[in-house]
C-alpha positions as CSV (number, residue, x, y, z in Angstrom):
1,M,0.1,-0.1,-0.1
2,R,2.8,2.3,0.8
3,F,4.4,1.6,-2.6
4,L,0.8,2.5,-4.1
5,R,0.6,5.6,-2.3
6,E,4.1,6.8,-2.9
7,N,4.1,6.2,-6.9
8,S,0.2,6.8,-7.4
9,L,0.8,9.4,-10.0
10,S,2.8,7.6,-12.3
11,I,1.0,4.3,-11.6
12,A,-2.6,6.0,-12.3
13,F,-1.2,7.7,-15.6
14,G,0.6,4.3,-16.7
15,L,-2.7,2.6,-16.6
16,L,-4.6,5.5,-18.2
17,F,-1.7,5.2,-21.1
18,L,-2.5,1.4,-21.4
19,G,-6.4,1.6,-21.4
20,S,-6.1,4.6,-24.1
21,L,-3.6,2.4,-26.3
22,V,-6.0,-0.7,-26.1
23,G,-8.8,1.5,-26.8
24,Q,-7.2,3.2,-29.8
25,A,-6.1,-0.5,-31.2
26,F,-9.8,-1.6,-31.3
27,V,-11.1,1.6,-32.7
28,G,-8.3,1.8,-35.2
29,H,-8.8,-1.9,-36.4
30,G,-12.4,-1.2,-36.9
31,A,-11.8,1.9,-38.9
32,F,-9.1,0.2,-40.9
33,N,-11.3,-2.8,-41.8
34,Q,-14.2,-0.3,-42.6
35,D,-11.8,1.2,-45.1
36,Q,-10.5,-2.2,-46.5
37,L,-14.1,-2.8,-47.4
38,L,-15.0,0.3,-48.9
39,H,-11.9,-0.2,-51.3
40,H,-12.9,-4.1,-51.8
41,G,-10.3,-5.2,-49.8
42,D,-10.2,-8.0,-47.1
43,P,-10.7,-7.4,-43.4
44,I,-7.7,-8.4,-41.0
45,S,-7.5,-9.7,-37.5
46,L,-6.7,-7.1,-34.5
47,G,-3.2,-9.2,-34.2
48,R,-2.3,-8.3,-37.6
49,Y,-3.7,-4.6,-37.5
50,L,-1.1,-4.0,-34.7
51,T,1.9,-4.9,-37.0
52,T,0.5,-2.6,-39.6
53,S,2.2,0.6,-40.4
54,E,-1.0,2.6,-40.0
55,F,-1.1,1.9,-36.4
56,A,2.3,2.4,-35.8
57,A,2.3,5.9,-37.5
58,D,-0.9,6.7,-35.5
59,V,0.7,5.9,-32.3
60,A,4.4,7.4,-32.9
61,E,3.2,10.7,-34.5
62,N,1.5,11.2,-31.0
63,W,4.2,10.2,-29.0
64,Q,6.8,12.5,-30.9
65,S,4.9,15.7,-30.5
66,E,4.5,15.1,-26.6
67,Y,8.0,14.3,-26.0
68,L,8.9,17.6,-28.2
69,Q,6.5,19.3,-26.2
70,F,8.4,18.5,-22.9
71,T,11.7,18.8,-24.5
72,L,11.0,22.4,-25.5
73,F,9.4,23.3,-21.9
74,I,12.4,21.9,-20.1
75,L,14.6,23.9,-22.5
76,G,12.6,27.0,-22.7
77,T,12.1,27.4,-18.9
78,V,15.7,27.7,-18.1
79,W,15.9,31.1,-19.8
80,L,12.2,32.1,-20.6
81,L,9.7,33.6,-18.1
82,Q,6.1,34.2,-17.6
83,R,5.3,36.6,-14.9
84,G,2.7,35.3,-12.3
85,S,2.9,31.8,-13.6
86,P,3.8,28.8,-11.6
87,E,5.2,27.0,-14.5
88,S,7.9,29.7,-14.8
89,K,10.8,30.3,-12.6
90,E,11.1,33.6,-10.4
91,L,11.7,36.8,-12.6
92,D,15.5,36.8,-11.4
93,K,16.1,33.1,-11.7
94,A,16.6,33.5,-15.3
95,G,19.4,31.1,-16.7
96,M,21.4,27.8,-15.5
97,E,21.9,29.3,-11.8
98,S,24.9,28.9,-9.7
99,E,26.4,25.7,-8.5
100,E,25.3,26.7,-4.8
101,E,21.8,27.4,-6.2
102,Q,21.8,23.7,-7.8
103,R,23.6,22.1,-5.2
104,I,26.6,20.9,-7.4
105,G,30.1,19.6,-6.5
106,R,31.0,21.4,-3.0
107,H,27.6,22.8,-2.4
108,A,26.1,19.1,-2.7
109,T,24.6,17.6,0.2
110,T,25.1,14.0,1.5
111,R,21.9,13.1,0.0
112,S,22.7,14.3,-3.2
113,P,22.9,12.1,-6.4
114,R,26.7,11.1,-6.7
115,W,27.0,12.5,-10.1
116,A,25.9,15.9,-8.5
117,R,29.0,15.6,-6.3
118,F,31.8,14.6,-8.9
119,G,32.0,17.8,-10.9
120,G,33.3,17.8,-14.3
121,L,31.7,16.0,-17.4
122,R,29.9,13.4,-15.3
123,T,27.9,16.4,-13.2
124,A,27.5,18.3,-16.7
125,I,25.8,15.3,-18.3
126,Y,23.8,14.4,-15.1
127,G,22.8,18.3,-15.2
128,N,21.4,18.0,-18.4
129,S,20.2,14.2,-18.4
130,L,16.5,15.1,-18.4
131,L,16.8,17.4,-21.6
132,I,19.0,14.5,-23.2
133,V,16.5,11.7,-22.4
134,M,13.7,13.6,-23.5
135,T,15.3,14.7,-26.9
136,A,16.2,11.3,-27.5
137,L,12.8,10.0,-27.0
138,W,11.5,12.8,-29.2
139,L,13.8,12.1,-32.2
140,G,13.5,8.4,-31.7
141,S,9.5,8.6,-32.2
142,W,9.7,10.9,-34.7
143,F,12.0,8.9,-36.7
144,A,9.7,5.7,-35.9
145,Q,6.8,8.1,-37.3
146,S,8.7,8.9,-40.6
147,V,9.6,5.2,-41.3
148,A,5.9,3.9,-40.2
149,G,4.4,7.0,-42.4
150,W,6.6,6.1,-45.1
151,S,5.3,2.7,-45.6
152,A,1.8,3.5,-45.0
153,Y,2.0,6.4,-47.7
154,N,3.6,3.8,-50.2
155,A,1.1,1.4,-49.6
156,D,-1.6,3.8,-50.4
157,Q,0.2,5.1,-53.4
158,L,0.3,1.3,-54.8
159,D,-3.4,1.1,-54.1
160,H,-4.1,4.1,-56.3
161,Q,-1.5,2.9,-58.8
162,A,0.8,5.9,-58.2
163,A,4.4,5.9,-57.8
164,T,6.1,5.2,-54.6
165,V,8.9,7.6,-52.9
166,D,12.1,6.6,-51.1
167,W,12.1,7.6,-47.4
168,L,13.9,10.9,-48.0
169,G,11.1,11.7,-50.4
170,Y,8.6,10.9,-48.0
171,L,10.0,13.5,-45.7
172,G,9.2,16.3,-48.1
173,T,5.6,15.2,-48.7
174,N,2.5,17.1,-47.4
175,D,1.4,13.6,-45.6
176,F,4.5,13.8,-43.3
177,W,4.2,17.3,-42.4
178,D,0.5,17.0,-41.9
179,R,0.9,14.3,-39.6
180,T,3.5,16.2,-38.0
181,L,2.3,19.8,-37.5
182,Q,-1.1,19.1,-36.5
183,N,0.3,17.7,-33.4
184,W,2.8,20.0,-32.9
185,Q,0.3,23.2,-32.9
186,S,-1.8,21.3,-30.3
187,E,0.9,21.0,-28.3
188,F,2.3,24.5,-28.3
189,L,-1.3,25.7,-27.7
190,A,-1.9,23.5,-24.4
191,V,1.4,24.6,-23.1
192,G,1.0,28.3,-24.0
193,S,-2.4,28.0,-22.4
194,M,-1.2,26.4,-19.3
195,A,1.4,29.1,-18.8
196,I,-0.9,31.8,-19.0
197,L,-4.0,30.5,-17.6
198,S,-2.3,29.7,-14.5
199,V,-1.4,33.3,-13.7
200,Y,-5.3,34.0,-13.2
201,L,-6.8,30.5,-12.3
202,R,-6.4,28.0,-9.5
203,Q,-6.7,24.5,-8.6
204,R,-6.4,24.1,-4.8
205,G,-4.1,21.2,-3.7
206,S,-2.2,20.9,-7.2
207,P,1.5,21.7,-7.5
208,E,0.8,22.9,-10.9
209,S,-1.2,25.9,-9.5
210,K,-0.1,28.4,-7.1
211,P,-1.8,28.8,-3.7
212,V,-5.5,30.0,-4.1
213,G,-4.9,33.0,-2.2
214,A,-1.5,33.8,-4.1
215,P,-1.7,37.1,-5.8
216,H,-1.7,37.2,-9.8
217,D,1.7,38.5,-10.2
218,A,3.4,35.9,-7.9
219,T,5.6,34.0,-10.2
220,G,6.9,30.4,-9.7
221,V,7.7,29.3,-6.3
222,E,7.1,32.9,-4.9
223,G,3.2,31.9,-4.9
């Protein structure tokens, strides 16, 4: 019970993720088979659908946009500020901050991670590890989207007796950028909305919100 309580946020979202992915698989399978019948093709099983480029592209295009959102948010909030928003650092804290503020090297405590105490390259890597991993996940899922989308695009081209393209050629198609930009614009809108709406709106008990009685111009932990 203690484990569940202390990890309830990640567990809850993990279950929501799995439930949504299963739901997407079922409805995507139904839509795929409906399209097959409209084009006088044969329906396929759910198991086979899960191995298709259509399913892979649909999943990967959403993953890459989510990881891009967090990558840019992590990087942007190092230097960019929003007065009054709990999503922003305090107005005088822009930048990488001092080693004392970050508890690096000789300023580290006995409870600090070891790589924060070493200094040098290891501390530099650890000090940017969240951004490094998020960027790798974004680029990896974006590449997976491009490969799956390329396969789906060529399959559709063959169905319509049109010419296929190589992978580099696919990267310049409207299909690739339509899949990409329709997700990017929604992620940027969501992050921007959260940053500005949290200046004036509150949610009692949430760490994503300032205290209910905090003034509108209180930024970050000032609230």
